[in-house]
C-alpha positions, 0 to 999 in steps of 0.5 A: 529555495534561496539562491546563494553565490557558489564557487565553480567547484560547488556548481557541479555538486548542485547540478548533481543534486538537481539531477537527483531531485528529478529522480523522484522525491517529495518535491516537484510539481505535476503537470496534472494531465497524467497523459505523458509528454509533461515534466512530471506525474505525482503519485500518492503511496504509503511510506510505512507499509513494507511490501506495499508502499515503503520509503527506504534509504534506497528509494521507494519499494512495494507492490503498490509502488510497482503497480504505480510505476507500471501504470505511469510508464503506460501513461508515458512517464519514465520512473525518473519522472515520477514524484512520490508523495506520502498518502496517509489514509485520512488524507487521500480523498483531500489530496485527490480533490485538491489536485496534490497528486494525479493518482493514489495507489496506497492500499486504497479499498474501494467503498461506496462512501469513498466513491462519492468523493473520488473515482477509482480505477481497478481493482488491482488486488483483492485482499482480506482481513486476516490475522497474523500469528506466530509460526509455531502457534497451532492454537488459532485455527478459526476466528472463534479461537481468538476468544481469550487471546490477546489481539493487537489493535493499532491505534486508529484501526477498526480491524480488531474491534470488528473481530471482537464485535462479530467473531470473537467477543471475548478477545482481549484487545491490546492497543499498540501505536504501530504495526511494527510494535504489534509485531514485536509484541507478537514475537515476544508473546506479549500478544497472540495475534495481529489483525488487518488486511492480509496483504499488509500482514504479508508485507510485514512478515516478509521483512528480512528480520521476520522471515519464518517467524509468523504465518497468516491464518487465512481466515479471509474475514472481509473483502478489500478491493484495492483501487487506484484513486483519481479525482472525480471525473478524471479521464485517467480512470479509463487509461489506468484501467487499460494499463492494469489490464496490460499489467495482468496480461504480460505477467508483470502483475504476478511477478510483482506479487511474488516479489513483494509477498513471496517470503510470507507465503501469501496465498494471494487471490488471482488478479481481479477483473476491472470493475468487479467489486466483491462485497 
């Protein structure tokens, strides 16, 4: 940041700005230790997933954000010591390997391929691939009922193709740029169903403008074990696992689930046991 001469009157404004920056933003460094006592801890989240990780004018919100905030607290960091960074799906392993973030909580499914590159604490949520349909639609009662239905596929996602390949070969895939676009299509009946992780679907359906308009089918077509990613070999893994166990024990985990997914009537799974990966 370039320094400029300032008047005494504007000095206070700048001081306030610096204070706001310290309350968590996109800038700022990380001490990299994740053990408390340092100035900041940097955490990767999604910015565009309501109910899970979303950047809003009021700050950051969602279940992943609540989990990450709780974990950071147990590591010795107050909320105003957290620097949030956007962790897009394709960038997550690279961000951890480069040390851009201390840990990532961003609908990050634990897979053997990813475990070759990074370590995972958790899992802290067991999600499933599901479909979202209109609340008044009773024609889709099983995956096979998606045959001859218009199924929304977000560009770059494999979820809808998986349904077509394995469960409903006659499904009519419709590619939309975003989940929000799919929801609009679902609302105006341009499409019949949207598929991805049930936690993500619940987050979207829980938004104020969509309450009561959609429902989850409850098909549970896959298991998605959400973990917290850390750099390979990091001692943070054990510390985060301990924090997650404490979050479940003191009921903070359940409260976070109900707060973020409750409006969608999400039938969530009980908190998974640390290290228990369901295939």
